[in-house]
C-alpha positions in Angstrom: 101.4 92.7 28.2 98.9 90.8 30.5 99.1 87.9 28.1 102.9 87.7 28.3 102.7 88.1 32.1 100.2 85.2 32.3 102.5 83.1 30.1 105.4 83.7 32.4 103.3 82.8 35.5 102.1 79.7 33.6 105.7 78.6 32.9 106.6 79.1 36.5 103.6 77.1 37.7 104.4 74.3 35.3 108.0 74.2 36.4 106.9 74.3 40.1 104.3 71.5 39.5 106.9 69.4 37.6 109.4 69.7 40.5 106.7 68.8 43.1 105.1 66.0 41.2 108.2 64.3 39.9 110.7 64.9 42.6 109.0 65.2 46.0 105.3 64.4 45.8 105.6 60.6 45.2 107.9 60.4 48.2 105.7 62.5 50.4 102.5 60.6 49.4 104.2 57.3 49.8 105.4 58.2 53.4 101.9 59.5 54.3 100.3 56.5 52.8 102.7 54.2 54.7 102.2 55.9 58.1 98.5 56.5 58.1 97.5 53.9 55.5 94.5 56.2 54.7 93.5 55.4 51.1 91.4 58.6 50.9 94.5 60.8 51.4 96.4 58.9 48.7 93.4 59.3 46.3 93.2 63.0 47.1 96.8 63.4 46.1 96.3 61.4 42.9 93.2 63.5 42.1 95.2 66.7 42.7 98.0 65.6 40.3 95.4 64.6 37.7 93.7 68.0 38.0 97.0 69.9 37.6 97.8 67.8 34.5 94.5 68.8 33.0 95.3 72.5 33.6 98.8 72.0 32.1 97.9 70.1 28.9 94.2 71.1 28.6 94.9 73.7 25.8 
């Protein structure tokens, strides 16, 4: 039961991550990068995306 529950949560997380990373995150990160021109913020966003990808496909 707990395994099935985790799998559902995992699917929701993957869907949510997909929506954020492929629809809104590039737009948000580009706007922030353009406004503040702070390379550290841009790098942080890229690192976050890379970390979530590792969680997704790390199995």
